[in-house]
C-alpha positions in Angstrom: 88.7 3.6 11.2 89.4 6.8 12.5 90.8 6.7 16.2 89.5 9.1 18.6 92.4 11.8 19.1 92.7 12.1 23.2 92.4 8.2 22.9 95.6 8.0 20.2 97.5 11.2 22.5 97.7 7.9 25.5 99.3 6.3 23.3 102.1 8.4 21.6 102.5 9.5 25.6 103.1 5.5 26.3 105.0 4.4 23.1 107.1 8.0 24.2 108.0 6.2 27.1 109.3 2.7 25.6 111.4 4.7 23.3 109.8 5.1 20.2 110.1 8.1 18.7 107.6 9.8 16.3 108.5 12.6 13.5 104.7 13.8 11.8 104.0 15.3 8.4 107.0 14.0 7.1 107.4 12.6 3.3 110.3 10.1 2.5 112.5 10.7 -0.6 115.0 7.9 -0.3 115.8 4.9 1.7 119.6 4.0 1.6 121.2 0.5 2.1 124.4 1.0 5.2 126.7 -2.0 6.0 124.6 -2.5 9.2 121.2 -0.1 8.7 119.3 1.5 6.8 119.0 5.8 6.3 115.8 7.4 5.7 116.2 10.5 4.2 112.3 12.4 4.4 111.7 16.4 3.8 109.9 18.4 6.7 109.0 22.0 6.7 110.8 22.4 3.6 114.3 21.2 5.4 115.5 17.0 4.3 116.6 15.5 7.5 117.1 11.8 7.7 117.1 8.9 10.6 119.2 5.5 10.8 117.0 2.5 11.4 117.8 -1.7 11.6 115.0 -1.7 9.5 112.5 -0.2 7.8 108.4 -1.5 6.8 106.1 0.0 4.4 102.6 0.0 6.3 101.0 2.6 3.6 98.2 -0.7 3.5 97.1 -2.5 0.0 95.8 -1.6 -2.8 92.7 -3.5 -5.1 95.4 -5.6 -7.2 93.4 -5.5 -10.5 95.4 -3.5 -12.8 96.9 -6.8 -15.0 92.7 -8.2 -14.9 91.8 -6.5 -18.1 88.4 -5.8 -16.4 87.2 -3.5 -19.3 87.2 -6.4 -21.6 84.8 -7.6 -19.1 82.7 -4.8 -18.4 83.5 -4.6 -15.3 83.4 -1.7 -13.7 85.6 -0.4 -11.2 87.2 2.3 -9.1 90.0 3.0 -6.6 88.6 0.9 -4.0 88.1 -1.9 -6.0 86.0 -3.8 -8.2 82.3 -2.3 -8.1 79.6 -3.9 -6.2 75.5 -4.0 -5.4 74.3 -4.8 -2.7 74.6 -8.1 -2.6 78.4 -7.7 -3.7 77.5 -8.3 -7.8 79.2 -6.3 -9.8 77.2 -3.0 -11.7 77.9 -3.8 -15.2 79.0 -7.6 -15.3 76.3 -10.3 -13.1 78.6 -12.5 -13.9 81.4 -11.3 -11.7 81.2 -11.0 -7.4 83.6 -9.5 -5.6 84.7 -9.7 -2.1 87.8 -8.9 -0.1 90.1 -6.1 -0.7 88.9 -6.1 -4.3 85.6 -5.5 -3.3 84.3 -1.5 -3.4 82.1 -2.5 -1.0 82.4 0.4 1.9 83.3 -1.6 4.3 86.7 -1.2 6.1 90.1 -3.3 4.9 90.0 -5.8 7.8 90.0 -10.0 8.1 86.5 -10.1 9.2 84.7 -7.9 7.3 86.4 -9.8 4.5 85.4 -13.5 6.0 81.8 -11.6 6.3 81.9 -10.5 2.3 83.3 -14.3 1.4 80.1 -15.6 3.0 77.1 -13.7 1.4 79.4 -13.9 -1.9 79.5 -17.7 -1.2 75.5 -17.8 -1.1 74.4 -15.4 -3.9 76.6 -17.4 -6.5 75.1 -20.1 -5.3 71.4 -19.0 -4.3 71.0 -15.9 -6.7 71.3 -13.2 -4.7 69.5 -13.3 -1.2 71.3 -12.2 0.7 72.4 -8.0 0.9 76.0 -7.4 2.5 75.0 -6.1 6.0 77.1 -3.6 7.3 77.0 -3.8 11.5 79.3 -1.7 13.5 82.9 -3.6 13.0 85.1 -3.6 15.5 88.8 -2.5 14.8 92.6 -2.5 17.3 95.9 -2.2 16.9 98.0 -4.2 18.4 100.5 -1.5 20.2 101.8 -2.0 24.2 98.8 -1.5 25.2 96.5 -2.1 22.4 94.0 0.7 20.9 90.5 0.0 20.2 87.8 1.7 18.7 83.5 0.6 17.0 81.5 2.9 16.1 81.5 6.8 16.1 83.9 9.5 17.1 82.4 12.2 19.0 83.3 14.7 16.3 81.2 12.0 13.7 78.8 12.1 16.1 78.4 16.0 16.8 78.5 16.0 12.2 75.8 13.5 12.4 74.0 16.0 14.9 73.1 13.1 17.7 72.3 14.4 21.5 75.1 12.5 22.9 76.4 12.1 26.5 81.0 11.9 26.1 82.2 10.1 28.9 86.0 10.1 28.5 88.3 9.0 31.3 92.3 8.1 32.7 91.5 5.3 34.9 95.0 3.6 36.0 93.4 3.3 39.5 90.9 1.1 38.6 91.3 -2.3 39.9 92.9 -4.2 36.6 96.0 -2.0 36.0 96.8 -1.0 39.9 97.5 -5.2 39.8 99.5 -5.8 36.5 100.6 -1.8 37.7 99.9 0.2 34.0 99.6 3.7 33.5 97.9 3.6 30.5 94.9 3.0 30.5 92.1 5.6 29.2 88.3 4.9 27.6 85.9 8.0 25.9 82.1 6.6 25.6 80.0 8.5 23.2 76.2 7.7 23.9 72.9 8.7 22.1 70.8 10.8 25.3 67.5 10.6 24.1 67.4 6.3 23.1 70.3 5.4 25.8 72.2 3.5 22.9 75.7 3.2 22.5 76.8 5.2 19.6 80.6 4.6 19.5 83.6 3.2 22.7 87.6 3.8 22.3 89.7 2.1 25.0 93.8 2.3 25.8 94.5 -0.7 27.6 96.3 -4.0 27.7 93.1 -6.4 26.3 91.6 -3.4 24.9 91.3 -6.2 22.0 88.6 -8.6 23.7 86.9 -5.5 25.9 85.7 -3.8 22.2 84.3 -7.2 21.3 82.0 -6.8 24.2 81.0 -3.0 23.0 80.2 -5.2 19.5 77.4 -7.1 21.1 76.0 -4.3 22.9 75.9 -2.4 19.8 74.6 -4.7 16.9 72.4 -6.1 19.6 71.3 -2.8 21.0 71.4 -3.2 24.7 70.6 0.3 26.8 73.4 0.9 29.0 70.6 0.5 31.8 70.4 -3.0 30.7 74.5 -3.7 30.4 75.2 -1.4 33.6 72.7 -4.3 35.1 74.4 -7.9 33.9 76.8 -9.3 36.1 80.1 -10.0 34.6 83.3 -11.8 36.4 85.4 -10.1 38.5 87.8 -8.6 38.1 87.8 -9.2 34.6 88.8 -6.8 32.1 85.0 -7.3 30.6 83.7 -6.6 33.3 84.7 -2.8 33.7 82.8 -2.2 30.7 80.1 -1.3 32.8 81.9 1.6 34.6 82.4 3.1 30.9 79.2 3.6 30.2 
């Protein structure tokens, strides 16, 4: 899922402070093994350059492992995202085939919890003959960096494109107590609220415990809690979860 650009900029700044160098818009052409290190050779702006590293990771993601399955022989339709499925996660051309997780072109985010949810749907539909449709509730996504970045729902740009009448709150808050008590200098959030319905459309956080905080936004969004109801709740203090009341 897309992460909010303003929040990502906070992560870049925090990462650079701990010694991480970023090279953007570069195409790796070769990885050369040296005695102790690796040399990564890349092209950028028409020029060739290189960097040395103790280890090299390819984090470009995964592709559906379907090439050796001879799907055509089984009349199983597929596409770039995997096996083509309907709302029951049943193949569109062979009703005996169901697909879930990374191999399924269901349109969900390629995350462990969504795969588990799809597996539950497939299991029930195989046993009960298509009684459960795959419903895609708001799904959070977390990058476990230092600090963590978490997001759910729409970005500001997406909400504007969809025509919502929105209220956007974006703040950097290292002065809030939870950050001050551990001397955390990077703490920011952006929330997008539908002004007409008083419902949360999206939440984006960078904080040491952003992954846990975003789960509370999952509850609020799935439960369609209005922001005034969320603010009226009493959470334990001082906890990171309590801070979300100040974010909407």
